[in-house]
N, C-alpha and C positions, 0 to 999 in steps of 0.2 A: 504494499500499499504506499510505503514511503517513496518507492520508485516512481509511482504515478504522480506524486506531488512535486517531484524534482523538475525544475525548469530546464536544466541542462539536458535531461533525458528527452524532453519534448522537442527541444531545439534540434538535437541530434537526429531524432526520428524524422522531423520535418525535412531536414537537409537530405537525408538518405532517400526519403520518398520523392523529393523534388528531383534528385539526380536520376532515380529509377524512371519516373514518368517522362522526364526530359529525354532520356535515352530511347524509351519505347516510342514516343511520339515522333522523334526525329527520324526513325526508320522509314516512315512513309514518304520521305523525300526521294526515295529511289525509283518511284513510279513516274512515268512520263507518258504523254499521249503519242500514239502513232497515227499519223495522218497522211493524206495524199502529199502534203508538203514534204514529209519525211521519206516518201518513196512508196507508200502504200498504193496499190494499183487502182483501188476504188474506195470511196468512203462508206459504201454499204457492205457491212460485214455479215455474212451468212453463218459462219461457224468459226470456232476458235479452239485450238488444242495445243497443249505443250507436250512434246514427246520426251522420252527417257533421256535424251541427250541435251535437253534444255531448250531446244528450238521451239519457238512459238509459231504455229502454222495458222494462217488467217485466210479463210476462204471468202472471196469477194465475188461480185458479179463480173469482174474483169480478170479473174485468174486466182491462182493459189500463191500466197505470199509466205516466205519463210523469214522470220526475224530471229537473228542470233544474239540480240542484245545491243548490237551496234549498227548493223545494216539490214536492209530488206532486199531479198532476192525474189523476183516475180517469175512464176512459171505460168505460161499461157499455152493454149492449144494452137498449134501451127499445122494447118491443113497440108502443107508441103512436107512436113516431117512426121513420118509414121511413128517415131519414138517420142513425140511430145505428149504431154498429158491430154487427156480427153476432156 
């Protein structure tokens, strides 16, 4: 009971909680928008998936986009290339 009345205890607890929540809230800064300006093939996204290698696959009306965390590579159907995606 004496510990709960100690002002130093409460100040230390508040400092620790402040550092914890500051760290937790600052982790959200790692997210950013991926847009047509960044290289996305179309702004209408149909599906989204992250594979086991960490790539983000984004299906749009204008192709399949692979985001590696830095760049976007677009895969489109090419009627002249039988090996392109359908």
